[in-house]
N, C-alpha and C positions, 0 to 999 in steps of 0.2 A: 402710475403714482410713485412705485418705488423705484424706476430711474427718476422721475423728480427729486422725491428726497435724497438721493444717490447724488445728483447734481449738484443740491445745495450743499453736502455734507465736503463735498471735493471743493465746492468755490470756498467756503469756509476756512478748510485748510489751507487753501493757496494764500489768502491774505494774512496769515498769521503765522507765525513759527513753532506754536505752541499745540498741543492736542486737541481736538475739535471737540472733545467732550468738556474742554473750559467753556468755551461758550452756551449760556446758558439758553439752547434752541428750545424749541418748542417741549414741552413735557410728553413724553412719548405714556407716561402712567396716566395721566389726566387729560381729560376733555371736558370743554365749558362750552356752554350754549345758553344765550342770553334770547329769549322770547324766539326761540327755535333755530336761532343763527350760532354757528359756531366761530369765537371768536381765537384770534391768531397768537396774541399776546400771553401766551401761556408759559412759562419758563420754570425749567428745574435750577434750583439754587442749593448751595450747602447748607446743612443746619448739624447741631451736635447735640446728642443725647448723652453724654458722658458728664455726669455730675462731679467729677473732680477735674483739677486744673491739670493741664501738662502743656509742654511746649509744642507736642505734635498729638492735637486729640485725634480720635477716630471720627472721620465725619459720614453724614449719608447725607440725602438730597428731601428736597421737600417742592411740590410745585405753587410758583407764584404767578397770580393772573393778574391782569392789568384791561381795564375795560373802561369805556363810557356808558352811562347808563341815563337816558333823556327821559325817560318815566317808568313809572310803576314795572317791574317787568317780572317773567317767569326765567327760574335759573335751572338748568338741569345739567348735571356732574356725572360723570362716567370715570372711575376709578380703574384702569383696565388690569386686569388679572386679580383683583379682589373682590372678594365675595363679601359685598357690602350689604350687611342686615340691618345696622343702625346708622343715626349720623346725628350728630349735635353741630348749630351755627353759632358762635361765639361773635359779639359780645351777647350774652344771655336777656340782657336789658333790652335788646333789639325785638324780642320774642318772638323769633323767628324760629318756628317749628316745623323742620323738613320732612319731608315724606320719601321713603324708599320704594322705588317702585322698578321692579324689574333688575334690581341692582343700582337701580341709578340713582343720585339724591337729586331729590326735586324741592324745591322753594318760592316764594315769593318776596320780592324785597319791593319795599316802597319809595325808596330813596337812595341814593350812593351811600355808601358806607365802606369802610375797611372790615372784611369780615374773615372770620376763621372758620374753616369747615373740616371736621375731623368725624372719622368713621370707624365702627364696632369696637368704641369706648377706649381707643389708642391715639396715641398723640403721632405717632410715624405716620408719614405719609401726608399730613394735613394740608389742605389748600388754603393759601393766602391770598384773598380774593379783595383786589383793590378796585372798588367801583366809583369813578370820578363822575361827575357832570360834563355834558358836550362842552368842548372848549369853546370859547366865545372871545377871547384875547390873545390867540396866537399872532405872532407877530409876523409879518413880512420877511421871508427868509433874508432877501436884500436892505432890509430896511438899515438906517445909519445906526452906528452902537450899537447893531444886533449880531450875536455870533449864532446862527442856527444851525440845530442837526438833525436832519430828518431821518425818517426809519431807514435802518439798516444798522452794519457795525462799522463804529470808528474804533481803531485801536492806538494805543500809546496815546492818548489824547493828554499832555499834560498843561492843562490850561491855567493863565494866570488873569483873573479878573480886572479890566479896568474900570476905574471909577467912570459913574454915569454910563453903563452898558449893562445889556442884559445878555447871559447865557441862555440859549433853549433848548433844551432835549424834548424833540416832539415825541408823542407816542410811537412808538413801534424801532425807536432808538437806542441802541445799546452801545455804551460810551464806555471804553476800556481807560482809565486813567485817573486825574485828578483834577480838583477844580481848587486852583490856592489864589488868596490876596492876602497881601501885606500892605497896608497904610491907605487901603481905599475905602471908598464913601459911594452911597448913592446906587447901588447896583442892583441885578434882578439874577437870582437862578432860577427857573421855573422850567415847567413843563411835562409831561405824564410819561416820559422818556426812563431811562435805566442808566445808573452809572454804576459799573462793575468793577469789582476788583480780582475775580478768580484767576486772571493770567498771572498776577503776581505774586511771589515768592514771600511768606511771613518773614522772614529775617533777611533775605537779601533786600527786597526791596521796601518791605513795611512802609508800604504807600497807602497814606490816609485820603478818603476819595475827597471830601471836605475838609479844608483846610486852612482856616481863615486867622490873621493875628493883626491886630491894632487896624481893625475897620470898624467904621460905624455907619449908620443909618441905612442898612440891605434887606433886602427882603428874599427869602429863599423857599421855595414851595411847590408842591405837588410831585416831586421826584421821587423815584425808588430806587433806593442803595442795596445793592447784591453784593455777598459775600468780600466785604474788604477784608484785606491782608491785615491790617493792625486797628487802632480807633478807628471808626467810622466818620462820625462830625463834629470835628473838633475847632471850637473858638478859643482864643488866646487875646484879651486885652482886648476884647470887642465890646460895642454898646450900640444900644437902640437898633434893635433887630427884631423883623418879627419871621418865624419857623413856620409854617402852616402846611397840615398833609405831606410831610415827608414820612416816606414808610422806611424803615431798615430792616434787614435780615440777615444778621452774621453770624459767624460759626465758627472762626480761628480763635487765636489765644488772643487775649486782652482787647475782643473787639467790642467795647464799648459801644453804647450806642451816641447818644449827645452827652460831648464831655466839653463842659463850658470852666475854662479857668480864668479869674483874674476879669470877668466879663461885669458889665453893667446894664441894667435896663434890657433884656432879652425876653421875650415871651416865645414859646413853642405852644402850639394849640394844633388839635385835630391830626395827631401824628402816629404812626405806629412803630413799635421798636419791637425786634425780637432778637435777643442778644445771647452772643456766650460769655458775659462779663457783666458789668454793670449798666442797665439799660437807660438811666438819667444819673448824670453825675456831676457834682459840682468840685470844683478842686481848686486848691490854692497854692499857687507858685511865685511868689514875691509880691503881690498887689491884691487887693480887696476885691470881694464881690458882691454884688447887691441888686435887689430890685429884677431877681430871675422868677419865673414863673413858668411851670409846667402845666395846664389845661387842658381837658379834653382828651388825655392820650389814652394810648391802647399799649399795652406791655405783653410781653411774652417771655419771661427771662429763665432761659437753661442753664446760666451759672452765674453767680454770685447776686448782687443787690439790685433791687426794681428801682427804687428811690434814695438816691444817696448821695450824702456831701459826706467827703474825705477819700481816702485816708489821708491823703495830702493836703494838709492846710497850712500852709507856711504864708498868712497873711494876717493881717491887723484885724481886719471883719471880715467873716461870712455872714449876711444878714439880710432881712428880708426876702427871703426865698419860699416860695410856694409851690406846693404840688396840689393840685384841686382838680376833680371829678378824673381821677385816673382807674382805669378798669385793669387789671392784671390776670390776663387768661390761664397762665400757668406761672407760678415760684416753684421751684424745685430744691434750691440750694442754700442760699441765704437770705436773710431777712429783706421784706418788702420797704419797711421804714425804717432809715437807718443814719444815723451821724457819727461817724467814727473821725473824731477831732484826735489825730496822732502829732500833729505839730503844735503851735505856740496860738494859733487865731480866736478869738471870742467869736464863735458861732453864736448869734441870737436872732430871736425874731422869725422862728422858723414856723411853717404852716401847711401840715398834711390835712385834708380834711375831702370828705366824699371819695375814699379810695374803697373800691370793691375787689376783694381776689377771688375768681371764680373757683379757682382749684391749688389748693398751699398743700404743697408738696415739702415744705420745707425741713431741711436737715439731711436728702440724701446725700449720699458720696461721700464727700469730707466738708459737708456744709454745715450749717448751725440751726437748731433747730427752732428761731424765733421770727415771729411777726415783726416784733420793733425791736431795733437794739441801737442806742445811745452809748459812748464810751469816750473818755478822753485818756485813752491807755497809750502806751508806746505799740510800736508797730516796724515790721521789715520796711516800710516807705518812709519812718520817721528821719527828719534830717534837721530837728533842733532838739536841744536837751531837756528844754522847757515843755510843759503839756497846755493847753490852752484849757477853755472853756465852753458849757453849752446852758444858755439861759433862754428862756422863753422858748416853748416849744409848747404848740398847739396840736394835738393829735386827735381830729374830731371825724365822726359819722365814718367809721370803718366796718368794712363786712367782709368775713370769711365765710363762703358759702358751700366750701366742701372741702374732702382732704382731712390730713391733721390737724389737732390742735396745737396750734403753735404757741409758744411762750413770749414772755419779755425778759430782756435784760438792759438793764440800766446802770451803768456802771462807772464811777469818778474814780479816777486814779488816787487819790488821795486829797487832803483839804487844801492843796493847792490849787487844783485843777478840778473845782468842781463843777456838779451839773445841778440847776436849779429851774423852779418855777416851769415845770414839765406836767400838763394838763392832760388827761385823755378824756375824750367826752363821747357818750354813743357809739362803744365797741361793740358787735356781736360776731361771735365767732361759732360757726357750727350751729344757728339758731340760738345760742345760749348768750344774753347782755352780762359782758362783763364790766364789774363794778367794783372791784378789787383785783389787789396783787395775788391774792389766795386762790382765785380760781384757775388758775393756770401756773404752768412753771414759770417762776419768778427768780429773776437773780438780781438783787438789789446790793448797792456799794453801801459802806456803812459811812462813806463820806459824799454820799450824795446830798443835797440840801433839803431842806425842811419842807419845801411846797413843790412836792412829787406827788401825783395820784391823779385818782379818778374824781372826775367835778359831774354835779348834774347838768 
């Protein structure tokens, strides 16, 4: 076994000019068994527990496992070198109660899901376990208009997607590089493989793994993106797209999850983001955004905001944006729900509903202790002299299950950039129904509109 492992390490060193540890090899610290069979697609990837921004944050690592699940099954986990006493499986809404037997974490799963397993009451070393249904639509590798990447390591693949084609990363594939498209349409990016950025320098390379501009009518599904060197998944002036079951784990400076700029009619569903910057973010850089929905997503936000509009809002309108059925496993730093209009846009018709925060530790490091923050103030990212407005925001059915009691900040800069028609309904924090601003730390501007408050 030792000789075989040494051969694999030497082979990986030969095919690339960066240190072998940059490749997310099978995690030495975690073994995963499904119905008694060990799975091999368990990787170590970078994460960051630092709660203040820096250009070169201190990184650690955590295991990520990807595997098919064709029926209800028994999961057994072994965290090497750890004296495991207790464990929790998230999201808690799945009702999975693990048992610890001889230091192993054991539990039953009924169906595929994106799970996170923590042990001994800590977040360090948590396993992200991505279980998916058996693949039934794998394309033939040599089919027309298909670029297929099978199991193995594919290095420095800077792929330009062509219209009407499929790029497929099969399970066991680790592809280092970027998938780019400009002015493309009717394409698909799919598969249960990994798109990885760990070999790229944050500042010399700044490679965004999925970077699409002026594209329409496309689908991206099932892929996992690990350790990007910058933003992770960027859409600029794109429209009519579906992103389904995409998983992201990022750790380096400005490694936002999904970043959409000046896009129309985009649906993101059933996806997972762990980020060291905003997890889900809408920005404006010279064009309007609208008709964007995030639905059924699970987030872990190590730094910055979870569900964010802004700060860059250089558009006429950012409107009809929905964050629905969102579970935030951990929020450590800045607000879960936020609109920061620091340029001139009219931000309107925004819906946040059915949002659960399992662990709210907001305000750590250089963060702010707010669950909700809406503002029309100038920021370091402002590029226009005039501030915009925020109008018609609905925040409904929000639950904070544990952690610290966060506050709310709604701050209009002045009477020329008002915030109005903000309705908060069915907010429960640490078991307490919140029906007024006086029940928690609230910062409210005197220039806010008259129609801001809690509704029945």
